C-alpha angles and dihedrals in degrees: 000000000000121000089244089064087069092049092259120141131189114248107209094188093058096027094229145095126260146131120280108223097177089255094070137286121328113207103184100156121067117169132176122196130168143182124029095354093054094044092049093046091049091050092049091047090052090050089052091046095237137111121268090249092055092045093050091047091050092048090050091050090051092050092049090050092050093048093047091048092051091047091051090049092052092045090053091046092050090049090056100255110162095031089124089075090069091063090057094046089051088062092063110100117241097240128150115260118276116254109286094022096082120121114248113258114246 
């Protein structure tokens, strides 16, 4: 997911990311991290050929997308989506497995 998908735009004058509110740039998230996390993020950003700010924003966008997708999946599951599959599974006869398809005995 690109930073622009979250409404973020690159500000060339200030060399940073933020939201344009029409009144200027709004930088409402400032994060400092050090040590292994920073070194690893800087290395991955270099490999991707982007600045650390862009890489972190992209990683954040990906995480938000993953969390929202999982939340939507669980909401659908809780609402009973997919219950139609049970009607098809109920049509399968209850026969013993065919030779060679048996589960190994423990």
